[in-house]
Structures are given as C-alpha cells and as structure tokens.
C-alpha positions as CSV (number, residue, x, y, z in Angstrom):
1,M,9.9,9.0,30.5
2,S,8.3,5.9,28.9
3,D,8.3,2.7,31.0
4,L,8.9,0.7,27.8
5,H,12.3,0.5,26.1
6,I,12.6,-1.5,22.9
7,F,15.9,-2.7,21.3
8,G,15.7,-5.3,18.5
9,P,13.4,-8.1,19.6
10,F,13.6,-7.1,23.3
11,Q,11.3,-5.0,25.4
12,V,12.4,-3.9,28.9
13,D,9.3,-3.1,31.0
14,L,10.5,-0.8,33.9
15,G,7.0,-0.7,35.4
16,R,6.8,-4.5,35.8
17,G,10.5,-5.2,36.1
18,I,10.7,-7.8,33.4
19,L,12.4,-8.5,30.1
20,L,10.4,-9.8,27.1
21,R,11.6,-11.2,23.7
22,E,8.9,-10.8,21.0
23,G,6.3,-10.7,23.7
24,Q,7.5,-13.7,25.7
25,T,9.0,-13.3,29.2
26,V,12.8,-14.0,29.3
27,A,14.2,-15.7,32.5
28,V,16.7,-13.3,34.0
29,G,18.1,-13.5,37.6
30,Q,17.2,-10.9,40.1
31,R,20.5,-9.0,39.9
32,G,20.6,-9.4,36.1
33,I,17.2,-7.7,35.7
34,A,18.1,-5.0,38.2
35,L,21.2,-4.2,36.1
36,L,19.2,-4.3,32.8
37,L,16.6,-2.0,34.3
38,A,19.2,0.5,35.3
39,L,20.8,0.5,31.9
40,A,17.4,0.8,30.1
41,A,16.4,3.7,32.4
42,A,19.5,5.6,31.3
43,Q,18.0,5.7,27.7
44,G,21.2,4.8,26.0
45,Q,23.5,6.9,28.2
46,T,26.5,5.5,30.0
47,V,25.8,4.2,33.5
48,P,28.8,4.4,35.9
49,K,30.0,1.2,37.4
50,A,29.3,2.4,40.9
51,D,25.6,3.1,40.0
52,L,25.2,-0.3,38.5
53,M,26.7,-2.0,41.6
54,E,24.3,-0.1,43.8
55,A,21.4,-1.2,41.6
56,G,22.5,-4.8,41.6
57,W,23.7,-5.1,45.2
58,P,22.0,-2.2,47.1
59,G,23.7,-1.4,50.4
60,L,26.3,-4.2,50.0
61,A,30.1,-3.9,49.5
62,V,31.0,-6.2,46.6
63,E,33.9,-6.6,44.3
64,E,33.8,-5.1,40.8
65,G,34.3,-8.6,39.4
66,N,30.7,-9.5,40.4
67,L,29.5,-6.8,38.1
68,T,31.7,-8.0,35.3
69,V,30.3,-11.6,35.6
70,Q,26.7,-10.3,35.6
71,I,27.3,-8.2,32.5
72,A,28.9,-11.1,30.7
73,Q,25.8,-13.3,31.5
74,L,23.5,-10.6,30.2
75,R,25.4,-10.3,27.0
76,K,25.2,-14.0,26.5
77,L,21.5,-14.0,27.1
78,L,20.8,-11.1,24.8
79,G,23.0,-12.3,21.9
80,T,24.2,-9.9,19.2
81,G,22.4,-7.0,17.5
82,P,21.7,-6.4,13.8
83,Q,25.2,-5.2,13.1
84,G,26.8,-8.1,14.9
85,Q,27.6,-6.1,18.0
86,G,26.5,-6.8,21.6
87,W,23.6,-4.9,23.1
88,I,25.6,-3.8,26.1
89,V,28.6,-1.7,25.3
90,T,31.6,-1.2,27.6
91,V,32.7,2.4,28.0
92,P,36.4,2.2,29.1
93,R,37.1,3.5,32.7
94,L,33.5,4.7,33.0
95,G,30.8,2.0,32.9
96,Y,28.4,0.4,30.5
97,R,25.5,1.5,28.3
98,L,22.6,-0.2,26.5
99,I,22.1,0.3,22.8
100,L,18.6,1.7,22.4
101,P,16.8,3.1,19.3
102,Q,16.6,6.9,18.9
103,V,13.5,8.3,20.7
104,L,10.7,8.8,18.1
105,P,9.2,12.3,17.7
106,P,5.7,12.8,19.2
107,D,4.1,13.3,15.8
108,P,4.1,9.9,14.1
109,E,3.1,11.3,10.7
110,P,5.7,13.6,9.1
111,A,5.1,14.8,5.6
112,G,6.3,11.5,4.1
113,R,4.9,8.1,3.5
114,P,2.3,7.0,6.1
115,T,3.6,4.4,8.6
116,L,1.7,1.3,9.5
117,A,2.3,-1.2,12.3
118,V,0.7,-4.6,12.4
119,L,0.2,-5.8,16.0
120,P,0.0,-9.4,17.0
121,F,-3.5,-10.8,16.8
122,Q,-5.1,-11.8,20.0
123,N,-5.9,-15.5,20.5
124,L,-9.4,-15.5,22.0
125,S,-9.8,-19.3,21.9
126,G,-7.0,-20.4,24.2
127,E,-5.9,-23.0,21.6
128,V,-2.1,-23.0,21.1
129,E,-2.6,-24.0,17.4
130,A,-4.7,-20.9,16.9
131,D,-2.0,-18.8,18.4
132,Y,0.6,-20.1,15.9
133,F,-1.9,-19.6,13.1
134,A,-2.5,-16.0,14.1
135,D,1.2,-15.2,14.3
136,G,1.7,-16.7,10.9
137,I,-1.0,-14.6,9.4
138,V,0.4,-11.4,10.9
139,A,3.9,-12.2,9.6
140,D,2.4,-12.8,6.1
141,I,0.4,-9.6,6.2
142,I,3.5,-7.6,7.2
143,T,5.3,-9.1,4.2
144,A,2.4,-8.4,1.8
145,L,1.9,-4.8,3.0
146,S,5.7,-4.2,2.7
147,R,5.2,-4.6,-1.1
148,F,3.2,-1.4,-1.1
149,R,6.1,1.1,-1.4
150,Q,3.7,4.0,-0.6
151,L,3.6,2.6,2.9
152,A,6.3,2.4,5.5
153,V,5.6,-0.8,7.5
154,V,7.1,-1.3,11.0
155,S,9.1,-4.5,11.4
156,R,7.7,-7.6,13.0
157,N,10.4,-7.5,15.7
158,S,9.2,-4.0,16.9
159,S,5.4,-4.7,16.7
160,F,5.6,-8.2,18.4
161,V,6.9,-6.8,21.7
162,Y,3.2,-6.0,22.4
163,K,2.1,-9.6,22.1
164,G,-0.1,-10.7,24.9
165,R,-0.5,-7.2,26.3
166,A,-3.6,-5.1,26.7
167,V,-2.5,-1.8,25.1
168,D,-3.8,1.7,24.3
169,T,-3.6,2.0,20.5
170,R,-2.7,5.7,20.7
171,E,0.3,5.0,23.0
172,V,1.5,2.1,20.9
173,A,1.2,4.2,17.7
174,Q,3.3,6.9,19.3
175,A,5.9,4.5,20.6
176,L,6.3,2.8,17.2
177,G,6.0,6.0,15.2
178,A,3.0,4.7,13.3
179,G,0.1,6.7,12.0
180,Y,-1.9,3.6,11.5
181,L,-2.3,0.3,13.4
182,L,-3.7,-3.0,12.1
183,E,-4.9,-5.2,14.9
184,G,-7.1,-8.3,15.2
185,S,-8.1,-11.5,16.9
186,V,-8.5,-15.2,16.2
187,R,-11.1,-17.5,17.7
188,R,-11.2,-21.3,17.1
189,A,-14.2,-23.5,17.6
190,G,-13.4,-27.1,16.6
191,D,-12.3,-27.1,13.0
192,R,-13.7,-23.6,12.4
193,L,-11.6,-20.5,12.7
194,R,-12.7,-16.8,12.8
195,I,-10.3,-14.0,12.2
196,T,-11.2,-10.3,12.7
197,A,-9.1,-7.4,11.6
198,Q,-9.4,-3.7,12.0
199,L,-7.4,-0.7,10.8
200,V,-7.1,2.1,13.4
201,E,-5.9,5.7,13.0
202,G,-3.0,5.9,15.5
203,G,-3.5,9.5,16.6
204,S,-7.2,9.3,17.4
205,G,-7.8,5.6,18.0
206,V,-10.7,5.8,15.5
207,T,-11.4,2.6,13.5
208,L,-11.2,3.2,9.8
209,W,-12.0,-0.3,8.5
210,T,-12.9,-3.7,10.0
211,D,-13.7,-7.1,8.5
212,R,-14.2,-10.7,9.6
213,F,-13.0,-13.9,7.9
214,D,-14.4,-17.4,8.6
215,G,-12.8,-20.6,7.3
216,N,-12.1,-24.2,7.9
217,L,-8.8,-25.5,9.4
218,T,-8.8,-28.4,6.9
219,E,-7.9,-25.7,4.3
220,I,-5.7,-23.8,6.6
221,F,-3.1,-22.6,4.1
222,D,-5.8,-21.4,1.5
223,F,-7.6,-19.7,4.4
224,Q,-4.4,-18.0,5.5
225,D,-3.6,-16.8,2.0
226,R,-7.1,-15.5,1.5
227,I,-6.9,-13.4,4.7
228,T,-3.5,-12.1,3.8
229,E,-4.4,-11.0,0.3
230,S,-7.8,-9.5,1.4
231,V,-6.3,-7.5,4.3
232,A,-3.3,-6.3,2.2
233,T,-5.6,-5.2,-0.6
234,L,-8.0,-3.3,1.6
235,V,-5.6,-1.6,4.0
236,A,-3.5,0.4,1.5
237,P,-6.5,2.1,-0.2
238,A,-8.1,2.8,3.2
239,I,-4.9,4.5,4.4
240,E,-4.6,6.5,1.1
241,A,-8.2,7.7,1.4
242,T,-7.6,8.9,4.9
243,E,-4.4,10.6,3.9
244,V,-6.3,12.4,1.0
245,A,-8.9,13.6,3.5
246,R,-6.2,14.7,5.9
247,S,-4.3,16.6,3.2
248,R,-7.5,18.4,2.2
249,K,-8.4,19.4,5.8
250,F,-5.2,19.9,7.6
251,R,-2.5,20.4,5.0
252,P,-4.2,22.1,2.0
253,Q,-1.2,24.5,1.4
254,S,1.6,22.0,2.1
255,A,4.4,21.9,-0.4
256,A,5.6,18.5,0.6
257,S,5.8,16.2,-2.4
258,Y,3.6,13.5,-0.8
259,D,0.8,16.0,-0.3
260,I,1.2,17.2,-3.9
261,Y,0.8,13.5,-4.9
262,L,-2.4,13.3,-2.9
263,Q,-3.8,16.4,-4.4
264,A,-3.0,15.3,-7.9
265,R,-4.4,11.8,-7.2
266,T,-7.7,13.3,-6.1
267,L,-7.9,15.5,-9.2
268,Q,-7.0,12.7,-11.6
269,T,-9.6,10.3,-10.3
270,T,-12.5,12.6,-11.2
271,E,-11.8,11.6,-14.9
272,T,-12.5,15.1,-16.2
273,E,-10.4,17.1,-18.6
274,P,-10.2,20.3,-16.4
275,D,-9.1,18.4,-13.3
276,N,-6.6,16.5,-15.3
277,A,-5.0,19.7,-16.5
278,M,-4.9,21.1,-13.0
279,A,-3.3,18.0,-11.7
280,Y,-0.6,18.2,-14.4
281,A,0.0,21.8,-13.6
282,I,0.7,21.2,-9.9
283,L,2.8,18.1,-10.7
284,T,5.1,19.9,-13.1
285,E,5.5,22.8,-10.6
286,V,6.8,20.3,-8.0
287,L,9.2,18.8,-10.7
288,R,10.8,22.2,-11.1
289,H,12.1,21.8,-7.6
290,E,12.3,18.0,-7.4
291,P,13.2,16.8,-10.9
292,D,14.2,13.3,-9.7
293,N,11.1,12.5,-7.7
294,A,9.9,9.2,-9.2
295,L,6.4,9.3,-7.7
296,I,5.7,12.8,-9.1
297,L,7.3,11.9,-12.4
298,S,5.1,8.8,-12.7
299,H,1.9,10.8,-12.0
300,A,2.9,13.5,-14.6
301,A,3.3,10.7,-17.1
302,W,-0.1,9.3,-16.0
303,A,-1.8,12.7,-16.5
304,L,-0.4,13.0,-20.1
305,E,-1.2,9.4,-20.9
306,H,-4.8,9.9,-19.8
307,R,-5.2,13.0,-22.0
308,H,-3.8,11.2,-25.0
309,T,-5.9,8.1,-24.4
310,M,-9.1,10.1,-24.0
311,G,-8.5,12.3,-27.0
312,W,-8.4,15.5,-24.9
313,P,-6.5,18.6,-26.1
314,G,-2.7,18.5,-25.5
315,L,-0.9,20.4,-22.7
316,T,2.6,20.5,-24.2
317,G,4.2,20.9,-27.6
318,D,4.4,17.1,-27.8
319,D,2.4,15.3,-25.1
320,V,3.5,11.9,-26.4
321,Q,7.2,12.5,-26.1
322,A,6.8,14.3,-22.8
323,C,4.8,11.4,-21.4
324,V,7.3,8.8,-22.5
325,D,10.2,10.9,-21.1
326,F,8.5,11.2,-17.7
327,A,7.8,7.5,-17.6
328,R,11.3,6.4,-18.5
329,R,12.8,8.7,-15.9
330,A,10.4,7.5,-13.2
331,I,11.2,3.8,-14.0
332,C,14.9,4.5,-13.6
333,L,14.5,6.4,-10.4
334,G,11.6,4.4,-8.9
335,D,13.7,1.6,-7.3
336,G,11.3,-1.1,-8.5
337,N,8.2,0.5,-6.9
338,P,5.3,-1.6,-8.4
339,L,2.8,1.3,-8.4
340,I,5.3,3.6,-10.2
341,M,6.2,0.8,-12.7
342,A,2.5,0.1,-13.4
343,Q,1.7,3.8,-14.1
344,C,4.7,4.1,-16.4
345,A,4.0,0.8,-18.2
346,V,0.6,2.2,-19.1
347,A,2.3,5.4,-20.4
348,L,4.7,3.4,-22.5
349,V,2.0,1.2,-24.1
350,Q,-0.9,3.5,-24.4
351,T,0.9,6.7,-25.4
352,G,4.4,5.7,-26.5
353,K,3.3,2.5,-28.3
354,E,6.4,0.8,-26.9
355,Y,4.6,-2.5,-26.5
356,D,7.5,-4.9,-25.6
357,A,9.0,-2.5,-23.0
358,G,5.7,-1.6,-21.5
359,M,4.6,-5.2,-21.2
360,A,7.9,-6.2,-19.6
361,V,7.5,-3.5,-17.0
362,I,3.8,-4.3,-16.1
363,R,4.6,-8.0,-15.8
364,D,7.4,-7.2,-13.3
365,A,5.0,-4.9,-11.4
366,A,2.3,-7.6,-11.2
367,R,4.8,-10.1,-9.9
368,S,6.1,-7.7,-7.3
369,N,2.8,-6.9,-5.8
370,P,-0.2,-8.9,-7.0
371,N,-2.3,-7.3,-4.1
372,D,-2.1,-3.7,-5.4
373,L,-5.4,-3.0,-7.1
374,Y,-4.1,-0.4,-9.5
375,V,-1.3,-2.8,-10.6
376,M,-3.9,-5.5,-11.3
377,A,-6.1,-3.0,-13.2
378,A,-3.1,-1.8,-15.3
379,A,-2.0,-5.3,-16.0
380,G,-5.5,-6.2,-17.1
381,V,-5.9,-3.2,-19.4
382,L,-2.5,-3.5,-21.1
383,T,-2.8,-7.3,-21.5
384,L,-6.2,-6.7,-23.0
385,H,-4.6,-4.7,-25.8
386,C,-1.2,-6.4,-26.1
387,G,-1.5,-9.9,-24.7
388,D,-3.7,-13.0,-24.1
389,L,-7.3,-12.1,-23.5
390,D,-7.8,-14.9,-21.0
391,E,-4.8,-13.6,-19.0
392,A,-6.2,-10.1,-19.2
393,E,-9.5,-11.4,-17.8
394,G,-7.7,-13.1,-14.9
395,Y,-6.1,-9.8,-13.8
396,L,-9.3,-7.8,-14.1
397,Q,-11.4,-10.4,-12.3
398,R,-8.8,-10.6,-9.5
399,F,-9.2,-6.8,-9.0
400,L,-13.0,-7.2,-8.7
401,R,-12.6,-10.2,-6.3
402,L,-10.2,-8.3,-4.0
403,G,-11.7,-4.8,-4.3
404,P,-15.3,-5.0,-5.4
405,S,-16.2,-1.7,-3.8
406,D,-13.0,0.2,-4.7
407,P,-13.6,3.6,-6.5
408,D,-11.2,2.5,-9.2
409,A,-13.4,-0.5,-10.2
410,R,-14.5,1.5,-13.3
411,F,-11.2,0.5,-14.9
412,P,-11.6,-3.3,-14.7
413,L,-15.4,-3.1,-15.2
414,T,-15.0,-1.1,-18.4
415,S,-12.1,-3.2,-19.6
416,L,-14.1,-6.3,-19.1
417,G,-16.8,-4.7,-21.2
418,M,-14.3,-4.1,-24.0
419,L,-13.0,-7.6,-23.7
420,H,-16.5,-9.0,-24.3
421,I,-16.9,-6.7,-27.3
422,M,-13.7,-8.1,-28.7
423,R,-15.1,-11.6,-28.2
424,G,-18.4,-10.6,-29.8
425,Q,-20.3,-11.0,-26.6
426,F,-22.2,-7.7,-26.6
427,T,-24.9,-8.4,-24.0
428,E,-22.2,-9.3,-21.5
429,A,-20.3,-6.2,-22.4
430,L,-23.4,-4.1,-21.5
431,H,-23.5,-5.8,-18.1
432,F,-20.0,-4.7,-17.2
433,A,-20.4,-1.2,-18.7
434,E,-23.6,-0.5,-16.8
435,R,-21.9,-1.5,-13.5
436,S,-19.0,0.8,-14.4
437,L,-21.5,3.7,-15.0
438,V,-22.8,3.3,-11.5
439,V,-19.3,3.6,-10.1
440,N,-18.4,6.7,-12.1
441,D,-20.6,8.4,-14.7
442,S,-17.7,10.6,-16.0
443,F,-15.4,7.9,-17.4
444,D,-15.2,8.3,-21.2
445,C,-14.3,4.7,-21.9
446,T,-17.5,3.4,-20.2
447,Y,-19.5,5.3,-22.8
448,W,-17.4,3.9,-25.6
449,V,-18.5,0.4,-24.5
450,L,-22.1,1.3,-24.0
451,I,-22.3,2.9,-27.4
452,S,-20.5,0.1,-29.2
453,A,-22.3,-2.7,-27.6
454,H,-25.7,-1.2,-28.3
455,G,-24.6,-0.4,-31.8
456,H,-23.6,-4.0,-32.4
457,L,-26.9,-5.2,-31.0
458,G,-28.8,-2.9,-33.4
459,Q,-30.2,-0.9,-30.5
460,I,-29.4,2.4,-32.2
461,T,-31.8,4.6,-30.1
462,E,-30.1,3.5,-26.9
463,A,-26.6,3.9,-28.4
464,Q,-27.3,7.4,-29.6
465,A,-28.5,8.5,-26.2
466,F,-25.1,7.6,-24.8
467,V,-23.5,9.4,-27.8
468,T,-25.2,12.6,-26.7
469,K,-24.1,12.1,-23.1
470,L,-20.4,11.6,-24.2
471,L,-20.4,14.6,-26.5
472,N,-21.7,16.7,-23.7
473,L,-19.0,15.4,-21.4
474,V,-16.2,15.8,-24.0
475,P,-17.2,18.2,-26.7
476,G,-15.5,17.6,-30.1
477,I,-14.5,14.0,-29.4
478,T,-14.2,11.9,-32.5
479,L,-13.4,8.3,-33.5
480,A,-10.1,9.5,-35.0
481,R,-9.1,11.0,-31.6
482,I,-10.1,7.9,-29.7
483,R,-8.3,5.7,-32.2
484,A,-5.1,7.8,-31.9
485,G,-4.9,7.1,-28.1
486,Q,-5.3,3.4,-28.3
487,P,-2.6,0.7,-28.6
488,V,-2.5,-0.9,-32.1
489,R,-0.5,-4.1,-31.5
490,Y,-3.7,-5.9,-32.4
491,P,-5.7,-3.3,-34.4
492,E,-8.7,-5.6,-34.8
493,R,-9.4,-5.5,-31.0
494,C,-9.9,-1.8,-30.7
495,G,-11.4,-1.8,-34.2
496,R,-14.3,-3.9,-33.1
497,V,-15.1,-1.3,-30.4
498,L,-14.9,1.6,-32.8
499,A,-17.0,-0.3,-35.4
500,G,-19.9,-0.5,-32.9
501,M,-19.6,3.2,-32.2
502,R,-19.7,3.9,-35.9
503,L,-22.9,1.9,-36.3
504,A,-24.4,4.3,-33.7
505,G,-23.4,7.3,-35.9
506,F,-20.5,8.5,-33.7
507,P,-18.6,11.4,-35.4
508,E,-15.6,10.3,-37.4
C-alpha cells in the first residue's frame, strides 16, 4: 500500500502523519489528523464509527458526538470537492469514507497519448520571490503544454503535492500515471536568475533532455515567457521522438492507433516516395476499422497532399478529392486539435486549392498553439503562398528561433529560400536552401530552391548539378507536375521559382 493518498489539492502522508495542501502543511489537530489518516488508509472504503473512535481516542470511552464534531471540523477544513460535494462522505448507520481517486495501474503508458507531469521547480536560492517566480513558470508551462493535444498533461493540483519534497522520479511517475516528468530548479543571485529544466522518462528515470535559462529580474515577465515557450516547444518533440523509438523497439506489431500514427509519422518524415506510399497504406488500413479517428484521417490527408505537392504518382483514382475528404472529416472530428487543424489546412490549400477555408483553419491553429513547431511551419508555408510575405517570414523565423535543431527545420528553411526568390533575393535564398540540404538531402523542395536561385544568378553549371540530383531522386519529375501541386492564389510567386528552374534547363 502506498503511504501517499491524493485527493484534489490534498495529500495525506501516512508515513509522516501530516496533511498537505499543494505541498504546504495544513494545521490539523491531533485527533483530526488521526481520523483523516484512518480514512485515507481505508483507500476510499467505509470506515466503521467504532474504528474511527478507536483511532481518535485510543483506549478511551467517549460519546459518538465527539466523532461527529471532529468530522464536521475536518469537512470545514477540507472544503468542497470538484463536484461541489464534501471530501468526507457519511455512510448512514455504518460510518464515513474519504473520496479518493481510483488507484492508477502500474503501467503509466497505455497505448494512448503519452502522459506528462510537470513537477514544482526547486528553489535553490532560498529567496521567497524566486519561489513564487518558479511556481508561476511551472503553471505557465503546464498551460502551454496542455495546448499540445497529442500529450495528456497531469493537472497542477496533482503535481504540486510534491512541492518541497525529495522524490524518486520513478515512484512519482507511477503515482501520477505519467510516462514523463518535467522537473527543474531556480537559483537567484541578486538580480540574476537561473532556471534549469529537464525531461525525465518516468519508467527508467533517464534524462531525455535538459537545458538552462539565464535572465535578469528587471525583465521578469519577458524572461518567464521565454522559458515557457522554449520548454513547451522542446518537450513535445522530445517525447514524440522517444515514443517513436519505443514503438519501433517494444511495440512493432501493435495495432493501436497511436502506434500506427507513430509508424506513419516516421515513414512520412523521410520525404521519399516509397515511404510515403507505405505510410498511406498503413493509415488507410487503420481507417477501415476506425473511420472516425481524426488523427489518422489527418495523416492520410497529409500523405496524399505531399504526393500531390511533390508531383509523385497518385495512389487513388482521385488523390485530390480523397485528400480533401480526409481533411474535412478530420477537422470536423478533431475537436480543435491544432496539429490536426494545421495538417488539414495544408491539404485544403496545397491540394484542394480551397484558399479561404484553409487559411482560416491555419490561423485558428496558430492562435491555439503558437509553440507547436509544425503548426508554425504550416502557417509559414501557407501564408507564403496565400498571404502577406512579412507575416509568413514571422512564422518561419519563429520556428527557427524556437526549434533550430528540430528535424523538421527543412520546411521553414526551404520556405524562407522560396520567400527570398519571390523577393528577388537569390543569394539569400541559396543560404537557406543550403542549410536545409544539411538537415535533409531528400527533400524535393530544397532542390527546387537551389536550382532556381542558381538559375536566376546565371550559375547554370551549379544549377544543372542539382537538376541531376533531383531527377535521380524523383525520376520523371517535370515543371508541369511541380506547378500542378502548388497553390495559385498568387501565381507570380511560384512562377518566379519555376522561372529560375527553367533557366537551368529543367524538363518542362
């Protein structure tokens, strides 16, 4: 039996014989704490009045009214629960019981969304102001991470019962049902503040990611915002990368939809035609059994959108219609998930040429979670083709500022290359395209930018070298196929990219 019992903001520690509220000790009389410990030890079961009286007044003969008074005082101290009910329930003619949460299973990671708990950050400086600052940061981080619908985030009330305690992360992860823990510390020296944060795998206690943030208290709110957005941006991809590796190693044959999503995600990010086709095949197989799974629907739309955009051979009788149908269904069923909305917005704009609808969806997604890197990349790409170029640049640069080492950086890097071609800044375009090539040398669009920029600069030999590489990567690709996959709200934008490719002798 665990020595810790959690209900709402309270923690009953049987081992130490104390009651805590959000990590702070609550003043309870000797008999009150004895009764509360007896109720908590019963794990939600009814405790007879006789047993409670023996716990509160051991070896003494007292009237039952004394128990009634003590229970009333405890109820007043605890207040009401989330449904407006008291925490201590009277069981007529029998006794009392304490409302406790259902005991969590030992395996904190079922085949669903990964669960994350953000623990209170330790105050290593002893400054009360630093303690308040750390609590504020943790609360903001929990709010920011809750916007990532692919994560389940444990509530602040549950995680803050561990405030001020030295804990074993594996035990805490099991108690909270979390596969991952985010913990950290704050240290103040004069006007300088240092925050450290680390992401830990709950089952093993292994640190997956760690970082340090230094700032000045004179800019305390800007500093707090910077930490929050940085941590929120980095944690979600780190968890997804770990989940992908786990799925490959431990659940390679799992039929759970989340594992299927991870498998497809891995295949799609290679940016090759065969892997894209394989991803689409496993996604559509899942949809035969789960036709209303919004996450799988959005990835099926993503797969077809990518084929159409890249000019790859079709997989259905009408890839465009199938892609749009998947996207519309996913949006309806996705409950406002920003990631799903972003993927579907790309499908509507790039493939369906539904510019107004797609841009409305991507703007909603960007407002809902400005810390999701994919959402920022998608917002940048779509605005590049259908909106204001300065606004597009803002989205793309935000991605690079928040996730400079993210594997998906090829999207904003290549898009910034295209943006500079559209502005006639061909040398700058080469700079971003070359950076993208380092990240992923199999991304078709990067070669489009390299070919076009060199073509516009009159560097035909260099341009033709990249033409050869792209044709080896995607045999039979032509300007016509590329043009067919691009939005045409502003034809001159994509036209300038294609014009540079034509100068290099790219097949029509």
